[in-house]
C-alpha positions in Angstrom: -65.0 -45.3 -47.5 -62.8 -47.5 -49.6 -62.0 -50.8 -48.2 -59.2 -53.3 -48.6 -58.8 -57.2 -48.9 -56.9 -59.6 -47.3 -54.7 -59.6 -50.5 -54.4 -56.1 -51.0 -52.9 -55.4 -47.7 -50.8 -58.9 -48.0 -49.2 -57.4 -51.5 -48.5 -53.5 -49.7 -46.3 -55.1 -47.0 -44.7 -57.9 -48.8 -46.5 -60.9 -46.8 -48.5 -63.9 -46.9 -52.2 -63.6 -46.9 -52.3 -66.2 -43.3 -49.9 -63.7 -42.1 -52.5 -60.7 -42.5 -54.9 -63.2 -40.6 -52.3 -64.3 -38.2 -51.8 -60.0 -37.2 -55.6 -60.0 -37.2 -55.8 -62.8 -34.7 -53.0 -61.4 -32.4 -54.8 -58.1 -32.3 -51.6 -56.3 -33.6 -54.1 -54.7 -36.1 -57.3 -53.3 -35.2 -60.6 -55.1 -35.1 -61.8 -55.9 -39.0 -65.3 -55.5 -39.5 -66.9 -58.6 -42.3 -69.4 -58.7 -44.7 -72.6 -60.9 -44.5 -70.5 -63.2 -46.6 -67.7 -63.2 -44.5 -65.1 -61.4 -45.9 -63.0 -58.8 -43.8 -62.8 -55.1 -44.8 -60.0 -53.3 -44.2 -59.1 -49.9 -44.8 -56.5 -47.9 -44.6 -55.7 -47.5 -40.8 -55.6 -51.2 -41.1 -52.7 -50.9 -43.5 -50.8 -48.2 -41.6 -51.1 -50.5 -38.2 -49.9 -53.9 -40.4 -46.8 -51.7 -41.6 -45.8 -50.8 -38.1 -46.4 -54.4 -36.9 -44.5 -55.7 -39.4 -41.6 -54.0 -39.5 -41.4 -54.6 -36.0 -41.7 -58.6 -35.6 -39.8 -58.9 -39.0 -37.0 -57.9 -36.9 -35.2 -59.4 -34.0 -36.1 -57.7 -30.3 -33.6 -58.5 -28.5 -34.2 -58.5 -24.7 -37.2 -58.2 -22.5 -37.2 -53.9 -22.3 -36.8 -53.8 -26.0 -39.4 -56.1 -26.8 -42.0 -54.0 -24.4 -41.1 -50.7 -25.6 -41.9 -52.5 -29.2 -44.8 -53.9 -28.1 -46.2 -50.4 -26.4 -45.6 -48.9 -30.1 -48.2 -51.3 -31.4 -50.5 -51.1 -28.6 -50.8 -47.4 -29.6 -51.1 -47.8 -33.1 -54.1 -50.3 -32.4 -55.7 -47.5 -30.8 -55.2 -45.2 -33.3 -52.7 -42.9 -30.8 -50.0 -41.9 -33.4 -48.9 -39.4 -30.9 -48.4 -42.2 -28.3 -46.9 -44.3 -30.9 -44.4 -41.7 -32.1 -43.3 -41.7 -28.2 -42.8 -44.4 -27.8 -40.8 -45.4 -30.6 -38.4 -42.3 -29.8 -38.0 -44.3 -26.3 -37.5 -47.4 -28.3 -34.6 -45.8 -29.8 -33.1 -44.5 -26.7 -33.0 -48.1 -25.1 -31.1 -49.2 -28.2 -28.7 -46.8 -27.7 -28.5 -47.6 -23.9 -27.7 -51.1 -25.0 -25.7 -50.0 -27.4 -23.6 -47.9 -25.0 -23.4 -51.1 -22.6 -22.4 -53.5 -25.1 -19.4 -50.8 -26.5 -18.0 -50.3 -22.7 -18.1 -54.3 -22.2 -16.3 -54.7 -25.6 -13.7 -52.0 -24.5 -13.1 -53.5 -21.4 -12.4 -56.7 -23.3 -9.7 -55.2 -25.5 -7.8 -54.0 -22.6 -7.5 -56.7 -20.6 -6.8 -59.0 -23.6 -4.0 -56.6 -24.7 -2.7 -56.5 -20.5 -3.6 -52.9 -20.2 -5.9 -53.9 -17.2 -3.4 -54.5 -13.9 -4.4 -57.5 -12.4 -5.7 -57.2 -8.7 -3.5 -58.6 -6.2 -5.4 -60.8 -4.3 -4.9 -63.7 -2.1 -6.3 -67.1 -3.5 -10.0 -67.0 -2.6 -12.5 -69.5 -2.2 -16.0 -69.0 -4.4 -18.1 -67.7 -1.3 -15.2 -65.1 -1.0 -15.5 -64.6 -5.0 -19.1 -64.6 -5.1 -19.1 -61.5 -2.5 -16.3 -60.0 -4.1 -18.0 -59.5 -7.9 -21.3 -59.5 -6.3 -22.0 -62.4 -8.9 -23.7 -65.9 -7.3 -22.1 -68.8 -6.9 -24.4 -71.0 -9.4 -23.3 -68.2 -11.9 -19.8 -68.9 -11.0 -19.9 -72.8 -11.2 -22.2 -72.0 -14.2 -19.2 -70.5 -16.3 -16.6 -73.2 -15.3 -19.1 -75.8 -16.0 -19.5 -74.0 -19.3 -15.9 -74.0 -20.0 -15.4 -69.9 -19.6 -12.8 -70.4 -16.9 -11.0 -73.2 -15.1 -10.0 -72.8 -12.0 -7.3 -74.5 -10.0 -7.9 -76.5 -7.2 -6.4 -77.0 -3.4 -4.4 -80.2 -4.2 -4.7 -80.9 -0.3 -8.7 -79.7 0.0 -9.4 -79.9 -3.4 -11.6 -76.8 -3.0 -11.6 -74.4 -5.6 -8.8 -71.3 -5.7 -9.4 -68.0 -7.2 -6.1 -66.0 -8.2 -5.8 -63.0 -9.6 -6.0 -64.2 -13.0 -9.0 -66.1 -12.7 -10.7 -62.6 -10.9 -9.5 -60.7 -14.0 -11.0 -62.8 -16.3 -14.3 -63.2 -14.0 -14.6 -59.9 -14.2 -14.9 -59.3 -18.1 -17.1 -62.5 -18.1 -19.3 -60.8 -15.3 -19.1 -57.2 -17.2 -20.1 -59.4 -21.1 -22.5 -60.7 -19.7 -24.5 -58.1 -17.9 -23.9 -56.2 -21.2 -26.2 -58.8 -22.7 -23.4 -60.9 -24.2 -24.6 -64.3 -24.6 -22.3 -66.9 -22.9 -21.7 -68.8 -26.7 -20.4 -65.3 -27.4 -18.5 -65.0 -24.7 -17.0 -68.8 -24.8 -16.0 -68.1 -28.8 -14.2 -65.8 -27.9 -12.2 -66.9 -24.6 -11.5 -69.5 -26.8 -9.7 -67.2 -29.6 -7.8 -65.6 -26.6 -6.7 -68.9 -25.1 -5.1 -69.8 -28.3 -2.8 -66.7 -28.0 -5.4 -64.1 -29.7 -4.7 -60.6 -27.9 -6.7 -58.3 -30.8 -10.0 -58.1 -32.5 -11.6 -59.9 -30.2 -14.8 -58.6 -31.3 -14.8 -60.4 -34.1 -15.6 -63.8 -32.4 -17.8 -62.1 -29.8 -20.0 -61.1 -32.5 -20.1 -63.9 -35.2 -21.0 -67.4 -34.8 -19.2 -69.7 -36.7 -20.7 -70.5 -40.5 -22.1 -74.1 -39.1 -23.9 -73.0 -35.9 -27.2 -72.8 -38.0 -28.8 -71.7 -34.8 -28.1 -68.7 -32.7 -29.9 -66.3 -30.5 -29.7 -62.1 -30.9 -27.4 -62.4 -27.9 -24.7 -64.2 -29.9 -24.3 -61.6 -32.2 -25.2 -58.7 -29.8 -23.3 -55.8 -31.4 -24.9 -56.4 -34.8 -27.8 -57.2 -33.1 -27.9 -53.4 -31.7 -26.5 -52.1 -34.8 -30.0 -53.6 -37.0 -31.9 -52.6 -34.1 -31.1 -49.0 -33.9 -31.9 -48.9 -38.1 -35.3 -50.7 -37.4 -35.9 -48.0 -34.9 -35.0 -45.0 -36.9 -37.4 -46.6 -39.8 -39.8 -46.9 -37.3 -39.9 -43.5 -36.1 -39.9 -42.2 -40.0 -42.6 -44.4 -40.5 -45.1 -43.2 -37.9 -44.3 -39.6 -38.6 -45.2 -40.3 -42.5 -48.5 -41.7 -41.1 -49.1 -38.6 -38.9 -48.5 -36.3 -41.9 -51.1 -38.2 -44.2 -53.5 -38.2 -41.5 -53.1 -34.6 -41.0 -53.4 -33.8 -44.7 -55.9 -36.3 -45.5 -58.2 -34.9 -42.6 -57.3 -30.8 -43.8 -60.1 -28.9 -45.8 -59.3 -28.5 -49.2 
């Protein structure tokens, strides 16, 4: 059997040799035999697993569900269960499609609301507990959204209690949908700041675009772009696993 060195794997995938060693320590590739002098003896099977693991971990896997499906692909690959790896890769792509659908639906609602296409729901002024029940959102979430600048709630001049009217309810519905669709609070705030400055179209741009001076941001701060990138990664992952399966079949078939 032809053995590969750590540097061979690193060069093939385009990473530092220390990254290969780290992937071994993290059990992202199968256990590796060593020579009596301590050198690792990698095989093409290790390289296949490394290629899959690198493709997954070099990209942003947003959300627990997407991270979990990605890790299952790696688990199957390490166990040399490439049919299982392919199945989970397809499941992962389906989950990305579902996340994209929710994100697009939320963005469409945002656009309709900003354009005034969503009629205001006529409601009598409500207190925070009533709004919590109406929108099925916790009181803590409502207060957190207000505390972080997503909405300003007028108060009763006599009692000092918050009073939510029709405009506030409509805005909260948009915030709730965007939040549940995966957009971060920072992304929603960027968009609402533009809305409050009079922007009524193209709000997807601030929703999906951190400012140039924002060096640190999460996947959910640019959710639409993250999901589009994740879709490409999922498709590449499926193609890679199919190539590995085909290569295995060709190498094992009799001449």
